[in-house]
N, C-alpha and C positions, 0 to 999 in steps of 0.2 A: 717165458716166452720164448719160442722159436725162432730162428730166423725169419721165416717166411710172414710172421705176425710182427714183425718189427716194423714201425711205420716212421716217417722222416716229417719234420715239421712243415715242409713246404718243399719236398723234390718228389719228382716222380721219374721211374726209370723210362727213359724215352721209348723203349721196344714194347715196353707193357702199354704206355699210353697210345701209341700207335697201332697196337693189336686190338686194343679195345674200341679205337676207332674203324678200324677196318672190319671189326665185328658188327658194328650199328651199319657200315656200308652195305654188309651182307643183308640185314635186315630191309633197308632199302630195295635193295636188288629184289628180294623176293616179292616185295610189295608191289613193285612197279611189273615185273615179269609178267605176275597174275594178272595184273589190270590189262595187259597187252594179250594175253593168250585166252582168256577167259571166254571170248566169242567164237575161239576155234575149239575151246572144250563144248561149248554149246553145239555147235555144228556136228562135231565128229560124233559125240556121244548123245546126240540128241536128247538136250537137257530143256528142261521147262523154264520160263522165265522166273518161277519160284523158286527152282533149284540153282539158277544163277543169282538169286538175292540169297539165298542161304550160304553159296559158297563165298559171297561177298561178305556176309555176316561173321562168319567163322574166321574170317581174315583177321578179325578185331578184337573180338571179347576173350578169348583164350591168352592175349598178351594180357590185358589186365587181370586175368586169374593168376598167372605163373607169377606175374611182377609182385604183385600184392602177398600172396602165398609165402616166395621166396623171403622177401623182406620180413617176414615174421621170425626168421630163424637164420638169415643170411648171416648175420653176425658172430653165430656162434658155430657154424660149421665151417666158416672162412669162406672167401670169394672164388677160388681155384676150384673145389668140387662142383659150384654152380656153373662156372665157366665150363667145364668139361662136359656139363649135363647139357648145356646150351648149345655147344659143337656137335654133339651126338644127335639132338633133335633136328637141328640146320640140316646135316647131312642124309638122316634119315628121310625126313620129309621130301628132299629133293629126289631120292632114289623111288619114294613112293610115286609122287607126281609123274616122274620119267615115266613110269611102268603102269600107271594108272590105266586101266580099261572100263571104269565103271565110275559113275557119280559118289559112289561109297568111299571107293579109293582116292578120288579127289578130295572128297570132304576131309577124310583121314590125313590126308598130306597136308591141306591147307590148316587144319587144326593143329597139327605138331608144329608146322611153320610157324604160325601165329605164338604157340606155346614158347617156341625158342625164342622169338623176338621179344617176349616179356622176361623171360630170363636172362637174355643180353643187357637189357635196360636194367636190371635188378641188381647187376654186379657192377655195370661199368660207371655208372652215375656216383654211387658210393666210393669206388675204387679212386676217381679223380677228386672228388670233394673231400676225400681224407689225406690226399698225398698234396693235394693244392689246397691248403685250408687259408690261406691268404689271399688268393686270387679265384675264388670259386666262380663268379660270374664269367670272368675271362676264360677258364679253362674248360668249364661244361659248354661254353658256346662254341669253342673249337672243337670239343669233342663232337657236340651235336652239328656240327658241319658235317659230319659224316653221313647223316639222313638226307639233307637235300644235293650234298656231292653224290652220293650213291645213286640217289634218284635221278640225276641229271645224267650220270655214266650209263645206268641202264636204260635211260629212255632215249637215249643217242644209239645205244645198242639195239635196242628194239625196233627202233624205227629204221636203221641200216640193214637189220635182219628181218624184215617183215615179210620176206618169202622164203624164209627159211623154218622148217618146221617146227611146231611148238615144244616139242621134246629137246630139241638142241637149244632153244633159248631158255628153257628153264635149267638145263644143264649147266649153263654158263654160271648159276649161283654156287657151282661147287669151287669155282676160282676164290672168289675172297672168303670162302669158307676155310679153305685147305691153308691159307694163308694166314689167317687170324689164329688158326689152331697151331700152327708153327711157330708162331709170335708169341703166344701166350702160355702155353703148356710148360715150356722151361722156366718161367719167371717165377718169382715170388711177389706174392701180393701183399699190399699193406693191411692194416687193421682201421676200422672207423675211427672216427674222433671220439665217438660215444664210450666205444670199449676202451681207447687210450686212455681217457679219462677217468675210467671206473665207473660210468653211469652204469645202472642197472638195467637188465632186460626189463622189468617191469616198469622202471622208470621211462623207457623208450616207450612201451605201450601206453603209460599213462599221458605222454606228450599226445600221442596220436590220439587217445582218450574215446568214450563212450560215442560222442558224436561223428568222429572218424570212422568207427566200426558201424554205427548207424548209415551213413552216406556208401560205405563201400558195400555193404549188406544190401541195400536196397537197390542200388544199381545192379548187382550182380543178380538179385532175386528178380529186378525187372526184367532183365535180358533172358532169364531162364524161364520165366513163366510167359513173357510175350515173345520172344525171338525163338523158343524152342518149341513150347506147349500151346502157345497161341491163345492164351486164356484171356475172356474178355475181363476188362476193367483191371488189367494187370498193375496199374498205377496203384489202385486202392489194395490190392492182394498182395503187393510188396511191401506194403507197411507192416504188416504182421510180424514177420520174423525180424524185418529191421527194429523196429521197436523193441522186441524181446532182445537181440543183441545187442543194441545200443545201451537199454538200460542195464541190462547184465553187466557188461563192460564197464559200465560208469560205476556201479556198485563195487565191483571186484578190483578194479585199479583206483577207486578212490579220485577220480576226475573226469570232466567231460571232454578234456583236449586242449591243446594250445589255440587260443583264438585266431592267432595268425595263421597257423598252419590249416585250421579248419576252413578259413575264409579263403584261402589258398586254392585249397581242393575244390570249393565250390565255383570259383572263377575259372578253373580247368575246365568246366563244363561248357560253356560258350567258345572258350579257347581253342580247344581241340576241333570244335566244329568249325571254327574259324580258320585255322590253318590246315587242318587235312581234308574237312567234309567239303569245304566249298572248292578246293581244287579238282574234284571228281566231277563237278558241275561245270567248272568255268571252262575247262579245255574243250570238251565237245562243243559246249555252247558258242564259243567263240570260232567254230571251225569255218562257216560260212564268211565271217569277216576277213579270216586269216587268208582264205582263199581269194579274196579281191585284193589283199597286199602280194598276191603270187606265192604265199607259203601255203603248200598243198594240204601238210600235215599238221594238225591244230596241237600234236604233241609237243611241236617246238615251243609252244608258248608256255607250256608246263616247265621245259627244259630250262628256258629261258629265266622264269622266276627261281628255279631252284640252282642256277648257276650265281644269281645274285645272292641268296641266302647264303650260300657256300664261301663266296667272297668275304661277304660281311661279318660272317661269324668268325672268320680267321683274324679278321681286324675288331673283334670285341674287346680288347683290353684298352685301346687309344679311343674307341667309341664310347666305352663304358666311362672312362675318364672326362667324357666331354659332359657326360651327367652326373658329375660329381661322385662317381662310383656309388650311385644309388640305383639299384635295378628297377624300383617304381618309377623313376624318371623316365629311363630308357621304355620301360613298359608303356606309359602313358603316352609318349611320344609315337611309340609303334602302333598302338591302338588308333589314335587320330589318323595315321597314315594310311592305316587299313580301312577306315571309314571312308575317307577320301575316294582310296581306290577303287573300293567295292562300287561304291555310288556312281564313279566315273565310268566304270567298266559298264554298268547298265545301260548306258545310253551312248557310248563311245563307237566311233566308227573310224575307218582308216587307221591312220597313223596313231591317233588318240588312243587306241586300243593299247599299244605298246607303253604309251605314256600311263595309262591308268594301270595295266598290269604291273608296271615297274614300281609305282606307289604301293599296289598291294604286296607285292612281292619282298619290298624293304620293309613294309609294315610289319608282316607277319615273321620277319627273320628272327628276332630275338624273344618273341613268344615262351617259348618252349624252354630254354634254357636259362633265360633269367627268372621264369618262375621258378624251377627246379634251385637256382642258388639263392633266391630270396627266402623259400623254404627251409633250406638246409642251414643259411647263416642264421635265422631269426629262431628256430626250431632245432639247435644240433642235437639237444638231448632224444628226439625222435629217432635219429639215427637214419638207416636205411628205410626203416617203415617209413616215416613222414616224407623223406626225400622222393621214394619211389612211388608211392601211394597217390602222391599229386599226380605224377603222368599216368598213373594206373585208373584213377577217377578219370582223367581227362578222356582216356579210350573206352572207358565203359559208357561215359556219357556221350562219346561219339555216337554211338548207336542209335541214342533215341535224338541227337542232333542231326542224324543222317535223315532218320523218317521226318524229323520236322522239315528240313530243306525240302524234302519230297513234298510235304504238304502244302508249304508256300507254292512251290511249283504247280501242282494240282489246282489248287484254290485258284490262282491267278489264271490259269489256261481257261478254268471254267467261267469264269467272270468274263474274260475276253471273247471267248465263244459265244456267252450270252449277249454280250454288247454287240458283236459283230450280226448274230441273229436279228436283234431287235433293229439294227440300223436298215440290213438287208432282206427283212422278211423271210429269212431262210430259217432253219430248223436242224441245223448242224449240232448242237449241244445234245438233242434228245437222238438224233440218229446214230451219234457216233460216241456217246460217252456211256459209261454204267456205274451206277451206283455201289460203293465199297464200304466195308468198314475196316477201321484203322485203330493205331494206338492213340490217335487224337479225335476219334468220333468218325462219323460218317462224312463220306468226301464222294466227288465225281471226276473220275479220270478217263482219258482215252479208252475206248475199246480197241485193241488192235486187229481183232478178228474183224470187226465190222469196218475199220478203216481200210484193211486189205482188199475190200470187196467195194470200196467205194468208187466213182469214177474219178478221173485225173483231175478234175477241176475241183471238186470237194477236198482231195487229197493235198493239193497244193495249196489251198485256203486255210486247211488246217496246220499245215506243216508251218506257213508263214505266222499264223496266229499263235501257235505254240513256241516257234523260235522266239518272236518278241516279248511273248508271256515271261517266258523262262529268264530272257536278259531283264525285264524290268522288274522280276522278283529279286534280282541281286540287291535291290534298292531295300528291301525288307529285311534281306539277311545282315544288314548293318548294324541290326539290332544285339547282334552278338559282340561286335569290338564296341559298341556304344557301352554296354554293360561293364564291359570291361575296362573301358578308359573311366567311367565313374568311380569304380573301385578302386583302381590305381590311384586317383584323384584323392580319396579318403585315405588310402594309406600315406600320400606323400604330406597331406595336411596333419596327420596322426604324428607322423615322426618327426615332422617340424615343430610340433608342439612341445615334442618331449626333447629337443636340442638338437636333432638332424638324425640320419639313419647311421647306426652303427650295426655291425655283424655281433653277435652274441658269441662270447668265446666260453669254450667249457674248460673248468678247471678244478682243482682237489675239492672244492666247496661242494661242486656238482655231484660227490661220490656220496654226499650225506642223504 
């Protein structure tokens, strides 16, 4: 074993750790900057709303693709080559986006950036988990403070530079990219706990199991069939390759997968939508209410919640200790706060918006890192595969969750417009909506072309009804953290029945 592959029991080179941290900051930078400039792209390059939607979508699913693919062999090739690949993709994507003169170039640049984000997650999580094997919850939380911290910083920069060209705002991503490259490339990377304990690659895949492959394949197939080829009944057609892959891997590996790891992957589906999906909805939704408070840019609300998350993640050690070092205790408490926060946001006005946003921000703080920590502590034989796929499945599920969030809003708007028509003998829903087909079936949505030609009275009425309907729909979105809370309580009672929560430690017996 060479020097690069030596790992310590519970130590991590501080430069290596902070290099990984800034790599995650870079991911957040690119994500936030893209959300801030996509309107400029649409105007300058005359993009349709469909093309804007495609650009938003391609910002997510390649992340999951790269994190899952790299996790299959990252323990074999080492973390440094993967880190170099991620750096190259970050730099290349930024160059492509800055120089883009067409939709195709924007799509390619966004694709490569999302690919690099998944690559970064593929190595930073196992690096920290391997080097901080005794304090995974604490250090994975501190590591993942890089996402809200980078998002908050990028959000402030974007707001302050709103009058600067979008090319300049995109170019700022070069700064953290260069910094983490300088920090990481000279360093020696540890190896995973699995490799250090002598657990075979096949045993790692067996821990992930046939069900794990089924879930990952299904979500990838669903994204390809629905998101790219827009095939009807994609839910059903995605089952065929998924069943074949899942059944085949169950036979080859001799196992369906670790039950805890499988359940955590499933829980990540509503979790990712709660933490990432709802953010894109809440910020513009709260714009008018924030203006009533004297805050003209609703982006400050997102910055505020991101700052809360950053501070709390840095305090993960003592906070986790309050919950008896059991990540499920903290996760259950967090889910309960998120439920209350989202419910309160659905009707909050004035200063209560900040109170509700605070509850929601605190609630979602520890979702992602504690799920990763729990997965790695309970399924260590799964190595990077289980650790990273938990996050990858969440990102793949987010594409479905975002559609569901949109469907919630469209259904509520249609219902409220129908109620308004009935109460006022008007015909707004027939005049200004159109029937469409989507992932969840037939629905009605506002027809923007008809709305643009409407009289001012009808425009105002529809705008008011739409804003209130979207806000009220936040109540429905609480179904995601409610599902999570139920699952966490089941885990809590399960481990209590077994004498309490304890991390699983690998030893020489695991080499058999």
